[in-house]
C-alpha positions as CSV (number, residue, x, y, z in Angstrom):
1,M,-19.0,-28.1,-151.5
2,I,-17.1,-24.9,-150.7
3,Q,-14.7,-23.0,-153.0
4,L,-11.1,-22.1,-152.0
5,K,-8.8,-19.5,-153.6
6,K,-5.4,-18.0,-152.8
7,I,-5.8,-14.3,-152.0
8,F,-3.5,-11.5,-150.8
9,H,-5.1,-9.6,-147.9
10,R,-3.8,-7.5,-145.0
11,G,-0.2,-7.9,-146.1
12,E,-0.3,-11.8,-146.1
13,F,-1.3,-14.6,-148.5
14,Q,-4.6,-16.1,-147.2
15,I,-6.9,-19.0,-148.1
16,G,-10.2,-17.5,-149.2
17,L,-13.3,-19.5,-148.3
18,F,-16.3,-18.8,-150.5
19,L,-19.3,-20.3,-148.7
20,G,-22.3,-18.6,-150.4
21,F,-25.2,-17.9,-148.0
22,D,-25.2,-21.1,-146.0
23,E,-25.4,-20.2,-142.3
24,E,-24.1,-23.6,-141.1
25,L,-20.9,-23.2,-143.2
26,K,-20.4,-19.8,-141.8
27,I,-20.5,-21.2,-138.2
28,K,-18.0,-23.9,-139.2
29,A,-15.7,-21.2,-140.7
30,K,-15.8,-19.2,-137.4
31,R,-14.9,-22.3,-135.5
32,I,-11.6,-22.7,-137.4
33,G,-10.8,-19.0,-136.8
34,A,-11.8,-17.7,-140.2
35,V,-12.5,-13.9,-140.6
36,W,-14.8,-12.1,-143.0
37,S,-13.1,-10.0,-145.7
38,Q,-15.4,-7.2,-147.1
39,T,-12.8,-6.5,-149.8
40,H,-12.7,-10.0,-151.2
41,K,-16.3,-10.9,-150.1
42,C,-15.2,-14.2,-148.5
43,W,-13.9,-15.7,-145.3
44,Y,-10.2,-16.3,-144.9
45,V,-7.5,-17.9,-142.8
46,L,-3.7,-17.7,-143.1
47,Y,-2.2,-19.4,-146.1
48,N,-0.4,-22.5,-144.7
49,K,-0.7,-26.3,-144.7
50,K,-2.1,-26.5,-141.2
51,N,-5.1,-24.4,-142.0
52,Y,-5.7,-26.2,-145.2
53,N,-5.8,-29.6,-143.5
54,Q,-8.2,-28.1,-140.9
55,I,-10.5,-26.9,-143.7
56,L,-10.5,-30.4,-145.2
57,R,-11.4,-32.0,-141.8
58,N,-14.3,-29.6,-141.3
59,F,-15.7,-29.2,-144.8
60,G,-14.8,-32.3,-146.6
61,N,-14.8,-31.9,-150.4
62,V,-13.5,-28.5,-151.7
63,E,-13.1,-26.9,-155.1
64,I,-9.9,-25.0,-155.8
65,L,-10.5,-21.7,-157.8
66,K,-7.7,-20.5,-160.1
67,D,-7.1,-16.8,-160.8
68,E,-7.7,-16.4,-164.5
69,N,-5.2,-13.5,-164.7
70,N,-2.4,-15.8,-163.5
71,E,-3.0,-18.5,-166.1
72,R,-0.5,-18.9,-168.8
73,H,-1.9,-17.8,-172.1
74,T,-1.6,-20.0,-175.1
75,E,0.1,-17.8,-177.7
76,P,1.8,-18.3,-181.0
77,A,4.7,-16.3,-179.6
78,E,7.8,-18.1,-178.3
79,I,8.7,-17.2,-174.7
80,Q,11.8,-17.9,-172.8
81,Q,11.1,-15.7,-169.8
82,E,10.8,-17.4,-166.4
83,I,7.4,-16.9,-164.8
84,V,7.0,-16.6,-161.1
85,H,4.9,-19.7,-160.0
86,I,1.6,-19.2,-158.3
87,A,0.3,-22.2,-156.4
88,E,-2.5,-23.7,-158.4
89,T,-3.5,-26.3,-155.8
90,I,-3.6,-25.9,-152.1
91,S,-1.4,-29.1,-151.8
92,E,1.5,-26.9,-153.0
93,I,1.2,-24.6,-150.0
94,R,4.3,-24.2,-147.9
95,T,4.6,-22.3,-144.6
96,N,5.9,-18.8,-145.0
97,E,9.5,-18.7,-143.9
98,K,10.6,-15.2,-142.9
99,A,14.0,-14.0,-144.1
100,E,16.6,-13.8,-141.4
101,H,18.7,-10.7,-141.2
102,K,21.8,-10.3,-139.3
103,G,22.9,-6.8,-138.4
104,T,23.5,-4.1,-135.7
105,V,19.8,-3.6,-134.8
106,P,18.4,-7.1,-133.9
107,E,15.0,-5.7,-132.7
108,I,14.4,-4.3,-136.2
109,A,16.0,-7.1,-138.1
110,S,13.6,-9.7,-136.5
111,K,10.6,-7.8,-137.9
112,I,11.8,-7.0,-141.4
113,V,10.4,-9.4,-144.0
114,Y,11.2,-9.6,-147.7
115,R,8.0,-10.7,-149.5
116,G,9.2,-11.3,-153.0
117,I,8.7,-9.5,-156.3
118,T,5.6,-7.8,-157.8
119,G,6.2,-6.3,-161.3
120,K,9.2,-4.0,-161.1
121,Y,9.2,-3.8,-157.3
122,W,10.6,-5.7,-154.4
123,I,8.0,-5.9,-151.5
124,L,9.5,-5.2,-148.1
125,K,7.7,-5.2,-144.7
126,V,9.4,-2.8,-142.2
127,P,8.0,-1.8,-138.8
128,Y,7.4,1.9,-138.3
129,K,10.2,3.8,-136.6
130,A,9.9,7.5,-136.2
131,E,13.6,8.1,-137.0
132,L,13.8,5.5,-139.8
133,T,10.6,5.4,-141.8
134,P,10.8,9.1,-143.1
135,K,14.3,8.5,-144.3
136,L,13.2,5.3,-146.1
137,M,10.4,7.2,-147.8
138,D,12.8,9.9,-148.9
139,I,14.7,7.4,-151.1
140,K,13.7,7.8,-154.7
141,G,12.1,4.6,-155.9
142,V,10.5,3.6,-152.5
143,F,6.9,4.2,-151.6
144,W,4.3,2.8,-149.2
145,N,1.7,0.4,-150.6
146,K,-1.4,0.8,-148.4
147,Q,-3.1,-2.3,-149.8
148,Q,-0.2,-4.6,-149.1
149,K,0.8,-2.7,-145.9
150,A,4.4,-2.9,-147.1
151,F,7.0,-0.8,-148.9
152,C,7.5,-1.2,-152.7
153,V,11.2,-0.8,-153.6
154,L,12.1,-0.3,-157.2
155,R,14.3,-3.1,-158.5
156,H,17.3,-1.0,-159.3
157,V,20.9,-1.4,-158.0
158,N,21.2,2.1,-156.6
159,V,17.9,1.8,-154.7
160,K,19.0,-1.6,-153.3
161,I,22.3,-0.2,-152.1
162,K,20.6,2.9,-150.4
163,V,17.8,0.9,-148.7
164,E,20.2,-1.9,-147.4
165,A,22.7,0.8,-146.2
166,L,19.9,2.7,-144.3
167,L,18.5,-0.5,-142.6
168,G,22.0,-1.7,-141.8
169,I,21.2,-5.4,-141.5
170,G,23.1,-6.8,-144.5
171,E,21.8,-7.9,-147.9
172,I,18.0,-8.1,-148.2
173,F,17.1,-8.1,-151.8
174,P,18.2,-10.7,-154.5
175,P,20.2,-9.3,-157.4
176,E,17.2,-9.5,-159.8
177,Y,16.9,-6.0,-161.2
178,F,14.2,-4.5,-163.4
179,N,15.4,-3.7,-166.9
180,L,12.9,-3.0,-169.6
181,E,15.5,-3.9,-172.2
182,T,15.8,-7.5,-170.9
183,V,12.2,-8.0,-169.8
184,V,11.5,-9.8,-173.1
185,S,14.3,-12.2,-173.7
186,H,13.4,-13.7,-177.1
187,P,13.3,-11.8,-180.3
188,N,10.3,-13.7,-181.6
189,T,8.1,-12.5,-178.8
190,F,5.3,-10.3,-180.2
191,I,1.8,-8.8,-179.6
192,E,-1.1,-9.8,-181.9
193,L,-4.3,-7.9,-182.5
194,K,-7.3,-9.6,-184.1
195,E,-11.0,-9.1,-184.9
196,Y,-13.5,-10.1,-182.3
197,A,-16.3,-11.5,-184.4
198,I,-18.9,-11.7,-181.6
199,D,-18.9,-7.9,-180.9
200,K,-16.9,-5.7,-183.3
201,K,-16.7,-2.9,-180.7
202,W,-13.9,-5.0,-179.3
203,M,-10.6,-6.4,-180.5
204,I,-8.6,-9.4,-179.3
205,L,-5.1,-8.9,-177.8
206,N,-2.8,-11.9,-177.7
207,C,0.3,-11.2,-175.8
208,P,3.1,-13.0,-174.0
209,P,2.7,-13.6,-170.3
210,V,5.3,-10.9,-169.3
211,P,4.2,-9.7,-165.8
212,Y,4.9,-6.0,-166.5
213,L,3.0,-6.1,-169.8
214,L,0.0,-7.8,-168.3
215,E,0.0,-5.4,-165.4
216,Q,-0.3,-2.4,-167.8
217,V,-2.9,-4.1,-170.0
218,K,-5.2,-4.7,-167.0
219,R,-5.1,-1.0,-166.2
220,W,-6.6,0.1,-169.5
221,E,-10.2,1.3,-169.3
222,G,-12.6,-1.5,-170.4
223,S,-9.9,-4.1,-170.5
224,R,-11.2,-7.6,-169.6
225,Y,-10.0,-11.2,-169.9
226,C,-11.9,-13.6,-172.2
227,K,-11.6,-17.2,-171.0
228,I,-12.9,-18.6,-174.4
229,N,-10.3,-16.8,-176.4
230,Q,-7.7,-17.0,-173.6
231,A,-6.8,-13.4,-174.4
232,Y,-7.7,-9.8,-173.4
233,L,-10.5,-7.8,-175.1
234,L,-9.8,-4.1,-175.7
235,T,-12.0,-1.4,-177.2
236,A,-11.5,-1.1,-180.9
237,T,-10.4,2.5,-181.0
238,P,-7.4,4.3,-182.6
239,A,-6.5,5.6,-179.1
240,M,-6.3,2.0,-177.8
241,L,-4.1,1.0,-180.7
242,E,-1.7,3.9,-179.8
243,N,-1.6,2.6,-176.2
244,V,-0.7,-0.9,-177.5
245,K,2.1,0.5,-179.7
246,K,3.4,2.8,-176.9
247,L,3.7,-0.2,-174.6
248,A,5.2,-2.4,-177.2
249,D,7.9,0.2,-178.0
250,E,8.6,0.5,-174.3
251,L,9.2,-3.3,-174.1
252,N,10.8,-3.6,-177.5
253,I,8.1,-6.0,-178.7
254,S,6.7,-6.1,-182.3
255,V,3.0,-5.6,-182.9
256,Y,1.2,-7.7,-185.6
257,N,-2.0,-5.8,-186.5
258,K,-4.4,-8.3,-188.2
259,L,-7.4,-6.1,-187.9
260,P,-9.5,-5.5,-191.1
261,A,-9.3,-2.1,-192.7
262,R,-11.4,0.6,-191.0
263,Y,-12.1,-1.8,-188.1
264,L,-11.0,0.8,-185.6
265,S,-13.2,3.8,-184.9
266,K,-13.4,6.4,-182.2
267,H,-17.2,5.8,-182.1
268,K,-16.5,2.4,-180.6
269,A,-15.1,4.0,-177.4
270,I,-16.5,2.5,-174.3
271,N,-19.6,4.2,-172.9
272,R,-18.5,5.0,-169.4
273,K,-22.0,5.2,-168.0
274,E,-23.1,1.9,-169.6
275,S,-20.0,0.1,-168.3
276,Q,-20.4,1.6,-164.8
277,F,-24.0,0.7,-164.4
278,R,-23.6,-2.8,-165.8
279,N,-20.8,-3.6,-163.3
280,L,-22.7,-1.8,-160.6
281,R,-25.9,-3.9,-161.1
282,S,-24.0,-7.3,-161.0
283,G,-21.9,-6.2,-158.0
284,L,-25.0,-5.2,-155.9
285,L,-26.9,-8.4,-156.8
286,Q,-24.1,-10.6,-155.7
287,Q,-24.5,-9.3,-152.2
288,V,-27.8,-11.2,-151.7
289,P,-28.8,-14.8,-152.3
290,E,-30.8,-15.9,-155.3
291,M,-34.1,-16.1,-153.4
292,A,-33.9,-12.4,-152.4
293,R,-32.5,-10.9,-155.6
294,S,-35.9,-9.9,-156.9
295,Y,-36.2,-7.4,-154.1
296,S,-32.9,-5.8,-154.7
297,L,-33.3,-5.9,-158.5
298,A,-36.6,-4.1,-158.3
299,M,-34.9,-1.4,-156.2
300,I,-32.1,-1.0,-158.7
301,D,-34.4,-0.9,-161.7
302,Y,-36.5,1.9,-160.3
303,L,-33.5,3.9,-159.3
304,M,-31.9,3.5,-162.8
305,A,-35.2,4.3,-164.5
306,Q,-35.4,7.6,-162.6
307,N,-31.8,8.4,-163.7
308,Y,-30.3,8.5,-160.2
309,S,-26.5,8.8,-160.0
310,A,-24.4,5.7,-159.7
311,N,-23.4,6.7,-156.1
312,T,-27.0,7.1,-155.0
313,I,-27.9,3.7,-156.5
314,K,-24.9,2.1,-154.8
315,N,-25.6,3.7,-151.4
316,Y,-29.4,3.1,-151.4
317,T,-29.1,-0.5,-152.6
318,N,-26.2,-1.3,-150.1
319,S,-28.4,0.0,-147.3
320,F,-31.4,-1.9,-148.5
321,N,-29.3,-5.2,-148.9
322,L,-28.1,-4.7,-145.3
323,F,-31.7,-4.4,-144.1
324,L,-32.6,-7.6,-146.0
325,R,-29.7,-9.5,-144.5
326,I,-30.4,-8.6,-140.9
327,N,-34.1,-9.6,-141.4
328,N,-33.0,-13.0,-142.9
329,Y,-34.1,-11.9,-146.4
330,K,-37.8,-11.9,-145.6
331,N,-40.2,-10.2,-148.0
332,P,-40.1,-6.5,-147.0
333,D,-43.8,-6.1,-147.6
334,E,-44.5,-8.5,-144.7
335,L,-42.3,-6.7,-142.1
336,T,-43.9,-4.7,-139.4
337,E,-43.2,-1.2,-138.2
338,M,-41.4,-2.4,-135.1
339,Q,-39.1,-4.6,-137.2
340,V,-38.0,-1.6,-139.3
341,V,-37.5,0.6,-136.2
342,R,-35.6,-2.2,-134.5
343,H,-33.3,-2.4,-137.5
344,L,-32.6,1.4,-137.3
345,A,-32.0,1.1,-133.5
346,G,-29.5,-1.7,-134.1
347,M,-27.6,0.4,-136.6
348,T,-27.4,3.3,-134.2
349,E,-26.2,1.0,-131.4
350,K,-23.4,-0.2,-133.8
351,G,-22.2,3.4,-134.1
352,L,-23.5,4.3,-137.5
353,S,-23.2,8.1,-138.1
354,A,-26.3,10.3,-138.4
355,S,-25.8,10.9,-142.1
356,S,-25.5,7.2,-142.8
357,L,-28.6,6.5,-140.8
358,A,-30.5,9.3,-142.7
359,M,-29.5,7.6,-146.0
360,L,-30.7,4.3,-144.7
361,V,-34.1,5.9,-143.8
362,N,-34.3,7.4,-147.3
363,A,-33.5,4.1,-148.9
364,L,-36.3,2.3,-147.0
365,L,-38.8,5.0,-147.6
366,Y,-37.9,4.9,-151.4
367,Y,-38.5,1.1,-151.5
368,F,-41.8,1.2,-149.6
369,R,-43.3,4.2,-151.4
370,T,-41.8,3.9,-155.0
371,V,-41.2,0.1,-155.5
372,L,-44.1,-1.2,-153.5
373,K,-46.4,1.7,-154.6
374,R,-47.6,2.4,-151.1
375,D,-48.0,6.2,-151.4
376,S,-50.0,6.3,-148.1
377,F,-47.2,4.4,-146.3
378,E,-48.1,5.1,-142.7
379,I,-45.0,3.8,-140.9
380,K,-43.2,7.0,-139.8
381,L,-39.5,6.0,-139.7
382,P,-37.7,7.9,-136.9
383,R,-35.2,10.4,-138.2
384,P,-31.9,10.3,-136.4
385,R,-30.7,13.6,-134.8
386,K,-28.3,15.2,-137.2
387,E,-24.7,15.8,-136.2
388,H,-23.3,19.2,-137.1
389,H,-19.6,19.2,-138.3
390,L,-17.8,22.2,-139.6
391,P,-15.6,21.6,-142.6
392,S,-11.9,22.1,-142.4
393,V,-10.6,25.2,-144.2
394,L,-7.2,26.4,-145.2
395,T,-5.9,30.0,-145.0
396,A,-4.7,31.7,-148.1
397,E,-1.1,31.3,-146.9
398,E,-1.6,27.6,-146.4
399,C,-3.1,27.2,-149.9
400,F,-0.1,29.1,-151.3
401,S,2.3,26.8,-149.4
402,I,0.6,23.7,-150.9
403,F,0.8,25.0,-154.5
404,R,4.5,26.0,-154.0
405,N,5.4,22.5,-153.0
406,V,4.1,20.9,-156.2
407,E,6.7,20.7,-159.0
408,N,5.0,18.7,-161.7
409,P,3.1,21.2,-164.0
410,K,0.1,19.0,-164.5
411,H,-0.3,18.3,-160.8
412,K,0.1,21.9,-159.9
413,L,-2.5,23.0,-162.4
414,L,-5.1,20.5,-161.3
415,L,-4.8,21.8,-157.7
416,L,-4.8,25.4,-158.8
417,I,-7.9,24.9,-160.9
418,G,-9.6,22.9,-158.1
419,Y,-9.1,25.8,-155.7
420,G,-9.6,28.7,-158.2
421,A,-12.9,27.4,-159.5
422,G,-14.1,25.4,-156.4
423,L,-14.3,22.1,-158.2
424,R,-14.9,18.6,-156.7
425,R,-12.3,16.0,-157.3
426,S,-14.5,14.1,-159.8
427,E,-15.2,17.4,-161.6
428,I,-11.4,18.1,-162.0
429,V,-10.7,14.8,-163.7
430,S,-13.8,15.1,-165.9
431,L,-12.8,18.4,-167.5
432,R,-12.5,18.4,-171.2
433,W,-10.9,21.1,-173.4
434,A,-14.3,21.9,-174.9
435,D,-15.5,22.8,-171.4
436,I,-12.9,25.5,-171.0
437,L,-14.3,28.8,-172.4
438,F,-11.2,30.9,-172.7
439,E,-13.0,34.0,-174.3
440,E,-15.7,34.1,-171.6
441,Y,-13.2,33.1,-168.8
442,Q,-15.6,30.4,-167.6
443,I,-15.6,26.7,-167.1
444,H,-18.7,24.6,-168.0
445,V,-19.0,21.8,-165.4
446,K,-21.2,19.1,-167.0
447,Q,-23.2,16.4,-165.2
448,A,-21.7,17.0,-161.8
449,K,-23.2,15.8,-158.5
450,G,-26.9,15.4,-158.8
451,N,-26.6,15.3,-162.7
452,K,-26.4,19.1,-162.7
453,D,-24.5,21.4,-165.1
454,R,-23.2,24.8,-163.9
455,M,-20.9,27.6,-165.0
456,V,-17.9,28.6,-162.8
457,M,-15.2,31.1,-163.1
458,L,-11.9,30.5,-165.0
459,P,-9.3,32.4,-162.9
460,Y,-7.5,35.0,-165.0
461,S,-4.3,34.1,-163.3
462,I,-4.1,30.6,-164.7
463,V,-5.2,31.2,-168.3
464,A,-1.7,31.7,-169.6
465,Y,-0.5,28.7,-167.5
466,L,-3.4,26.6,-168.9
467,Q,-2.5,27.5,-172.5
468,D,1.2,26.7,-172.0
469,Y,0.2,23.5,-170.3
470,R,-1.8,22.5,-173.4
471,K,1.3,22.9,-175.6
472,F,3.4,20.6,-173.4
473,Y,0.6,18.1,-172.8
474,P,-1.3,18.0,-176.1
475,S,-4.7,16.3,-176.0
476,D,-7.9,16.7,-178.0
477,D,-10.2,15.5,-175.2
478,W,-9.3,15.4,-171.5
479,V,-7.6,18.4,-169.9
480,F,-5.9,16.0,-167.4
481,E,-5.2,12.9,-169.4
482,G,-4.2,9.7,-167.7
483,Q,-1.1,7.5,-168.4
484,Y,-2.7,6.2,-171.6
485,K,-4.2,8.1,-174.4
486,G,-8.0,8.5,-174.3
487,E,-8.3,7.9,-170.5
488,A,-8.8,10.6,-167.9
489,L,-6.7,10.9,-164.8
490,S,-7.9,8.8,-161.9
491,T,-9.4,10.6,-158.8
492,R,-7.1,8.5,-156.7
493,T,-4.1,10.2,-158.4
494,V,-5.5,13.6,-157.7
495,Q,-6.0,12.8,-154.0
496,Q,-2.4,11.4,-153.8
497,V,-1.0,14.6,-155.4
498,M,-2.8,16.7,-152.7
499,H,-1.6,14.4,-149.9
500,D,2.0,14.6,-151.0
501,A,1.8,18.4,-151.3
502,V,0.3,18.8,-147.8
503,V,3.1,16.6,-146.3
504,K,5.8,18.6,-148.1
505,A,4.2,21.9,-147.0
506,G,4.4,20.6,-143.4
507,L,0.8,21.4,-142.6
508,E,-0.6,19.9,-139.4
509,K,-4.2,20.2,-140.7
510,K,-5.8,17.2,-142.4
511,A,-6.5,18.6,-145.9
512,T,-7.9,16.9,-149.0
513,V,-8.9,18.2,-152.5
514,H,-12.3,18.9,-151.1
515,T,-10.7,21.1,-148.4
516,L,-9.6,23.4,-151.3
517,R,-13.2,23.6,-152.4
518,H,-14.3,24.6,-148.8
519,S,-11.4,27.1,-148.7
520,F,-12.6,28.6,-152.1
521,A,-16.1,29.3,-150.7
522,T,-14.8,30.6,-147.4
523,H,-12.3,33.0,-149.0
524,L,-15.0,34.3,-151.4
525,L,-17.3,35.0,-148.4
526,E,-14.5,36.8,-146.6
527,S,-13.9,39.0,-149.6
528,G,-17.5,40.2,-149.5
529,T,-19.1,38.0,-152.3
530,D,-22.8,37.6,-152.0
531,I,-23.7,34.2,-150.6
532,R,-26.2,33.6,-153.4
533,Y,-23.5,33.8,-156.0
534,I,-21.3,31.4,-153.9
535,Q,-24.3,29.0,-153.9
536,Q,-24.4,29.0,-157.7
537,L,-20.6,28.6,-158.1
538,M,-20.6,25.7,-155.6
539,G,-23.6,24.0,-157.3
540,H,-25.6,23.7,-154.0
541,S,-29.3,23.1,-154.4
542,S,-30.1,24.6,-151.0
543,I,-28.8,27.9,-149.5
544,K,-28.6,26.0,-146.2
545,T,-25.7,24.0,-147.5
546,T,-23.8,27.2,-148.4
547,M,-24.7,28.9,-145.1
548,I,-22.3,26.6,-143.2
549,Y,-19.4,28.7,-144.5
550,T,-20.7,31.7,-142.5
551,H,-19.9,29.8,-139.3
552,I,-16.2,29.2,-140.2
553,T,-15.2,32.6,-141.6
554,P,-12.3,33.8,-139.4
555,K,-12.5,37.5,-140.5
556,A,-16.2,37.7,-139.6
557,E,-15.6,35.9,-136.4
558,R,-12.9,38.4,-135.3
559,K,-15.3,41.3,-135.7
560,I,-17.6,39.9,-133.1
561,V,-17.0,41.5,-129.7
562,S,-17.8,39.7,-126.4
563,P,-20.3,41.5,-124.2
564,L,-17.8,41.3,-121.4
565,D,-15.3,43.3,-123.5
566,N,-17.9,46.0,-124.0
567,L,-18.4,46.2,-120.3
568,V,-14.7,46.7,-119.7
569,R,-14.5,49.2,-122.5
570,N,-17.3,51.2,-120.7
571,N,-15.1,51.3,-117.5
572,I,-17.3,48.8,-115.8
573,T,-14.6,46.4,-114.5
574,P,-15.3,43.1,-112.8
575,Q,-14.5,43.0,-109.1
576,K,-11.3,41.4,-108.1
577,I,-11.5,37.9,-106.6
578,E,-10.3,38.0,-103.0
579,K,-9.1,34.9,-101.1
């Protein structure tokens, strides 16, 4: 029996087919046109009645999976809000009917599709037009959702008028506007907090099924849905209680706190590393069938025991799982040298980069030498030839232009400190106020890449800015706090801030937050800083990594004179070419 689930993928609703590791079922799925989704870890076809009937004819009995987050919670609260219905059985599937738009631009109107409501946004699919799309993006309340491959339009009357006027094809959106004051329509609606007896590090949150409320609860760090209690579990900390109250005030909902006295404690805050590694282990093991999990589990256990970073564990195990899958999950200890080499050759043929191939080699060597205890492992895995790429670097003028185009004080400061101290994106969001040493004008970067600490400079020019920022954005812990108290800003937000600033600055270069780090090292080198000091500030283990900046320093490059120019300067001119 296969499992079916309604999923949203590539801008469309799809029927997800969960087949496990049965090769015969995979062949049947391909026959009906199903495609593999790496995001959802399943095969999928377009969500319609025709495809569902085709699935029944080919697979027979099926099991319909429900999304637990879309289930209606049983609450003591009285609700009168209308909930958007999500099909719970495939028999309720209807073909997607595209909205018809009449207007002055028929070629555009035929391709514009209104896809409904998600939270406080209308979802609108509009084809890209060079003269139209930038104007659409300039409207406040409109942004591009990369995951849905569509525009999210704030459900506000002014935004509706502007978008419909710009597209010029008549009315598009229904008059269903987002208003926090009317989100909760019944005065008896409330949020309830209770003790979680099984593990007192958590508390139970019972809340009404208001889409906006649930959307925010799911975003909180550590938040998870408990099927047994049909409620959400939150970390039992004072900071989390403040988040609940803040959200309740925003929605004008009462909070009934039924927690025992002194139940909340800051010491119950979620251990990030513990949570990250627990989720990482389960996610990696799900990539392989039960019969082969012992191989992957041994790899993961050894990597964790040796305190490798989460990224290294993920990359090594992903590479090893791919190796197992291509070799039909055979025992690695029984594979020959030629089978290993054939695997590497196949990956090269598929266009895998040299750095990815090198990581794959390292993963295999680690397994054979460390997990299988074969220190005298004689199979010499061929090392792929390394590709040399020079990092992109911004000039000082380009950096200034980026900073000038950021208006939000928090966003401007995180880019300034990223460039001024040469920090990675993850290091910026992990900064705590205790790490800022104002008297020494230094920043203590803790447990960065490779689990290494280092000291970097705190630029004199932003000390006053940083102190003023702390007055406006008070926090006892994180320098750059997220939307909710006790949570750090996400790395995705930092990258989006940089992307928006580069676009506003009108730069043609492709620049990311890491480009600011490259620019930091290059500008230090140009100003005459010893490369050994730069190595320490950047946190490089090898001087070879830092030496790459000597190849991209424009000032040093301009000092180099061509031998031909020297010949000309010495009055030895090349002969004229005669026809």
